matplotlib code that plots the C-alpha trace (Angstrom):
import matplotlib.pyplot as plt

x = [87.6, 89.8, 92.5, 95.9, 94.5, 91.7, 88.8, 86.2, 85.6, 82.1, 81.1, 81.9, 81.4, 81.1, 81.4, 79.7, 80.7, 82.9, 80.4, 78.2, 76.0, 76.5, 79.4, 79.4, 81.6, 83.5, 84.0, 84.0, 83.4, 86.4, 86.0, 84.4, 82.3, 83.0, 84.4, 83.2, 86.2, 86.6, 83.9, 83.5, 80.5, 77.5, 78.8, 82.2, 80.7, 78.6, 81.7, 83.7, 80.9, 80.3, 84.0, 84.0, 81.1, 83.3, 85.6, 82.7, 81.4, 77.7, 76.7, 77.2, 76.5, 76.4, 78.0, 79.5, 79.7, 76.0, 75.0, 71.7, 73.7, 74.5, 72.0, 72.3, 71.9, 68.8, 70.8, 73.6, 71.2, 69.5, 72.8, 74.3, 71.1, 70.5, 73.7, 72.6, 75.2, 74.5, 72.4, 72.0, 72.2, 71.8, 72.7, 73.9, 72.4, 72.1, 68.4, 68.4, 67.2, 65.5, 61.8, 60.3, 62.9, 62.5, 59.9, 61.9, 65.0, 63.1, 61.7, 65.2, 66.5, 67.6, 66.7, 67.7, 68.8, 71.1, 70.3, 72.7, 71.0, 73.1, 70.5, 66.7, 66.9, 66.6, 69.1, 71.7, 71.3, 71.9, 74.9, 76.4, 75.7, 74.4, 71.3, 67.6, 66.3, 62.8, 64.0, 65.6, 62.4, 60.3, 62.8, 62.6, 58.8, 59.0, 61.6, 59.6, 56.5, 58.5, 59.6, 63.3, 63.7, 65.4, 66.0, 69.2, 69.7, 73.4, 74.3, 77.9, 78.1, 80.1, 80.7, 79.1, 76.8, 74.5, 75.5, 72.4, 70.1, 71.0, 67.7, 65.7, 67.2, 66.6, 62.9, 62.7, 62.8, 59.7, 57.1, 58.9, 61.3, 64.3, 67.8, 69.4, 73.2, 75.6, 79.0, 82.1, 83.9, 86.8, 90.1, 89.6, 91.0, 91.3, 94.9, 93.4, 91.6, 88.4, 90.0, 88.7, 85.2, 85.0, 82.7, 83.1, 80.2, 81.1, 80.3, 76.9, 76.1, 77.2, 74.8, 71.9, 72.0, 68.3, 69.2, 69.0, 71.7, 70.6, 72.4, 73.9, 71.9, 74.8, 78.5, 81.0, 78.3, 80.1, 77.5, 76.7, 72.9, 70.5, 66.8, 64.6, 62.1, 58.9, 60.3, 60.0, 63.4, 67.0, 69.8, 73.3, 76.8, 79.6, 82.8, 85.9, 88.0, 86.9, 86.1, 88.1, 86.3, 89.0, 89.3, 85.8, 86.0, 84.6, 84.6, 86.6, 86.0, 86.1, 86.1, 84.3, 87.6, 88.4, 90.7, 90.5, 91.0, 91.2, 90.9, 89.1, 91.7, 94.9, 96.1, 96.8, 94.9, 95.4, 94.0, 91.7, 91.7, 94.5, 93.0, 89.6, 91.1, 92.0, 90.0, 88.0, 90.7, 93.3, 90.9, 90.0, 93.6, 94.4, 91.4, 92.2, 95.7, 94.5, 91.9, 94.4, 96.8, 94.1, 95.8, 95.2, 93.7, 93.2, 95.5, 93.0, 94.7, 97.7, 95.4, 97.3, 94.4, 93.6, 94.4, 91.2, 87.9, 84.8, 83.2, 86.2, 86.6, 83.0, 80.9]
y = [27.9, 25.0, 23.5, 22.3, 18.8, 20.1, 19.8, 22.5, 23.6, 24.7, 23.6, 25.1, 23.3, 26.2, 25.3, 27.9, 26.4, 23.7, 23.3, 20.2, 18.8, 15.2, 12.8, 10.5, 7.4, 8.2, 11.9, 13.5, 10.5, 11.3, 15.0, 17.0, 20.2, 21.6, 25.1, 28.0, 28.7, 32.0, 32.0, 34.2, 36.5, 36.2, 39.2, 37.5, 34.3, 36.2, 38.0, 34.9, 33.2, 36.4, 36.4, 32.7, 33.0, 35.2, 32.2, 29.9, 28.6, 28.1, 25.6, 26.0, 23.6, 25.0, 22.5, 22.3, 21.0, 21.6, 24.7, 25.2, 26.0, 29.4, 31.9, 33.8, 30.8, 32.4, 35.5, 33.4, 31.5, 34.7, 36.5, 33.6, 32.5, 36.0, 36.1, 36.3, 33.9, 31.1, 28.3, 26.0, 26.4, 23.4, 22.4, 19.3, 19.0, 16.4, 17.5, 17.7, 21.3, 21.1, 20.7, 24.2, 25.7, 23.9, 26.3, 29.4, 28.0, 27.4, 30.9, 32.4, 30.8, 27.2, 24.7, 21.3, 19.4, 16.5, 14.9, 12.7, 9.5, 6.6, 4.2, 3.7, 2.1, 4.6, 2.8, 2.3, 5.9, 7.2, 4.9, 6.0, 9.7, 10.6, 12.1, 11.7, 9.7, 11.1, 14.6, 13.5, 11.8, 14.8, 17.0, 14.8, 15.1, 18.8, 19.2, 17.2, 19.3, 22.5, 21.3, 20.9, 18.2, 16.0, 15.3, 13.2, 10.9, 10.3, 7.0, 6.3, 2.5, 1.1, -2.6, -4.1, -1.1, -0.3, -2.6, -4.8, -1.9, -1.4, -2.9, -0.9, 2.3, 1.3, 0.7, 4.5, 5.2, 3.2, 5.9, 9.2, 11.3, 10.4, 9.7, 7.4, 7.4, 5.0, 6.5, 4.5, 5.2, 7.6, 7.9, 11.5, 12.6, 9.0, 8.1, 5.0, 3.6, 3.2, 1.0, -2.2, -0.9, 0.0, -1.9, -1.5, -0.2, -2.6, -5.4, -3.9, -3.6, -7.1, -8.4, -6.5, -7.2, -6.2, -2.5, -0.8, 1.7, 5.3, 8.1, 10.9, 14.0, 16.3, 16.3, 15.5, 13.7, 11.7, 9.0, 6.1, 6.0, 3.1, 2.4, -0.4, -1.1, 0.8, 2.9, 6.7, 7.5, 6.7, 4.7, 6.2, 4.8, 7.2, 5.2, 7.4, 4.4, 1.5, 3.6, 6.9, 9.6, 12.4, 12.6, 14.1, 16.2, 19.6, 21.0, 23.1, 23.8, 26.8, 26.2, 28.4, 30.0, 31.2, 28.4, 27.4, 23.6, 22.4, 18.7, 16.9, 14.2, 16.2, 18.3, 21.5, 24.7, 28.4, 31.2, 33.8, 36.1, 38.4, 38.6, 39.4, 42.5, 43.7, 44.3, 41.7, 41.5, 40.3, 37.8, 36.6, 36.0, 34.0, 31.8, 31.4, 30.2, 27.7, 26.3, 26.0, 24.1, 21.6, 18.2, 15.4, 13.2, 12.3, 10.4, 8.1, 4.9, 5.7, 6.8, 10.1, 12.1, 14.6, 15.3, 17.4, 15.6, 16.2, 18.6, 21.0, 20.5, 20.6, 17.5]
z = [-9.5, -10.8, -8.5, -9.6, -10.3, -12.6, -10.1, -10.0, -6.4, -5.9, -2.5, 1.0, 4.3, 6.7, 10.4, 12.6, 16.0, 17.5, 20.4, 20.6, 23.3, 22.3, 22.9, 19.9, 20.4, 17.2, 17.7, 21.2, 23.5, 25.8, 26.0, 28.8, 28.4, 25.0, 25.4, 23.4, 21.2, 19.4, 16.7, 13.7, 13.6, 11.3, 9.4, 8.9, 7.7, 5.2, 3.9, 3.5, 1.5, -0.6, -1.5, -2.2, -4.6, -6.8, -7.1, -8.1, -4.8, -5.3, -2.6, 1.2, 4.0, 7.6, 10.0, 13.5, 16.2, 16.4, 14.4, 16.3, 19.4, 17.8, 19.2, 15.9, 13.6, 11.9, 11.2, 9.7, 7.5, 6.4, 5.6, 3.7, 2.1, 0.6, -1.4, -5.1, -6.5, -4.0, -5.5, -2.4, 1.4, 3.6, 7.2, 9.1, 12.6, 15.3, 15.6, 19.4, 19.1, 15.7, 16.8, 16.9, 14.6, 11.2, 9.8, 10.9, 9.3, 6.1, 6.1, 6.8, 3.6, 4.4, 1.7, 3.0, 6.1, 6.9, 10.2, 12.1, 13.4, 14.3, 15.8, 15.9, 19.3, 22.2, 24.4, 21.6, 20.4, 24.0, 24.3, 21.0, 21.3, 24.8, 23.1, 23.0, 20.0, 20.3, 19.8, 16.5, 15.3, 16.2, 14.3, 11.2, 11.2, 11.5, 8.8, 6.3, 7.2, 6.6, 3.1, 3.9, 1.4, 0.2, 3.9, 4.4, 7.3, 8.1, 9.8, 10.9, 10.9, 13.9, 14.3, 17.4, 18.0, 15.1, 12.3, 13.0, 12.1, 8.4, 7.1, 9.7, 8.3, 4.7, 5.7, 6.6, 2.8, 2.0, 2.2, 2.9, 0.8, 3.0, 1.8, 4.3, 3.9, 5.5, 6.3, 6.9, 10.2, 9.5, 11.4, 12.4, 15.8, 17.1, 16.1, 14.4, 17.4, 15.4, 12.7, 14.4, 14.5, 10.8, 8.4, 4.7, 2.8, 0.0, 2.4, 3.2, -0.5, -1.3, 1.3, -0.4, -4.1, -4.4, -4.1, -7.5, -8.5, -9.2, -11.0, -8.8, -8.2, -8.8, -9.8, -7.1, -5.0, -2.3, -2.0, -4.3, -4.4, -4.5, -4.1, -3.0, -5.8, -5.1, -2.3, -2.2, -0.8, -1.5, 0.2, -0.1, 0.7, 1.6, 1.4, 1.9, 3.1, 0.8, -2.3, -2.2, -4.2, -3.9, -7.7, -7.9, -4.7, -5.2, -1.6, 0.8, 4.5, 6.8, 10.5, 13.1, 14.2, 10.6, 9.6, 5.9, 5.4, 1.8, 2.7, 5.5, 5.8, 5.6, 8.6, 6.6, 7.4, 6.9, 9.0, 7.3, 10.4, 9.2, 5.7, 7.2, 8.8, 5.3, 2.1, 0.1, -2.6, -0.2, 1.3, -2.2, -3.2, -0.1, -0.6, -4.3, -3.5, -0.9, -3.2, -6.0, -3.7, -2.5, -1.9, -4.4, -1.8, 1.9, 4.2, 5.8, 4.7, 6.9, 9.8, 9.8, 8.3, 11.1, 14.7, 15.1, 15.6, 13.4, 15.8, 15.4, 11.6, 10.7, 9.8]

ax = plt.figure().add_subplot(projection="3d")
ax.plot(x, y, z, "-o")
ax.set_aspect("equal")
plt.show()
C-alpha cells in the first residue's frame, strides 16, 4: 500500500500488551504497577495481520510492553507466523523471561529477536531498568543457540548513565552475529524532560572514524549500519532526532487495545474495535484510509510527539 506521500507501507509493529515488569528511566520510571489494560485476543491479532497482508504488509514485529508477559504468546506467534503472505516475524523483548523460551518461540514461527540491553554493568542496568542483567545475557545465549538471528541488541544511550559503555557494546560484535544498535533518546511521554540527557548519534560516530559503513539490509531500515574491521556483527545507529528518516518510513503500529497509530511521534490514533465487530472488508477499508493518511513526519523536534510512553505505544 502506498501512502499519500508515495511511501510503500510494508511493516507492522504489533504491540500485544502494555504491561512491563521493568521501570526504565526513559519510559516508565515514575509509574507504579502496570495495570492489565484491555488487550486484544490472539485471534483478533491474527485477523488484523491477515487483513493487513492484503494491503501489502509483509513484515511484523511483536512488541509491548513486554510480549513474553502474555501467557498466550506462543499462540500469537503461531497464528501470525502461519499467515502465508507474511515474509518475516520478529519480536522485541527485554529478555527478563526469555531463557527457557527461545527454542519454543523459534518452533512456533518466530524468526528473529530484538533484545533491549542498556548497560553491561549489573548495577547500572538495575538502576536504569530495575531488571537483572544476567537474565538478559542468558537469554541472548539461548536465542543465538536457537537460531533467532540476526540478533539485534537495542541500546538507548542516556548521558551520564551508559554513555561510557559505547565501546564495550561494540566489542560484543567481535565474534558473534550480533547487531548492536544505539538509539537516540526520544521525547515520548516525558514532556521533553529527557532532552538534557540526549546524546546525538552523530557525535558517537565522529568519535569512531574507524567504523566502516555498510549497506542497509532492507529498504526503510531505520539504522545506519557500520562494522569494525574483522568483526562478525554490525553496529547500528538509529537517529530519529539528529537524522530524521521519516521520508523512508515504511511502518505502521497497532497497540494492544486495538488502536491503530500511523506514526510513533504524532499523537493520532484510530480505534479498530468497532471495525473488528464487522466484516473483513470494513476493517480493511478503515486500515487502508489510515495508512494513506499517514503523517509526513514526526513531531519530536518540538517535544510534542507523544503523550503515551513506549510501553503503551509499542517499542
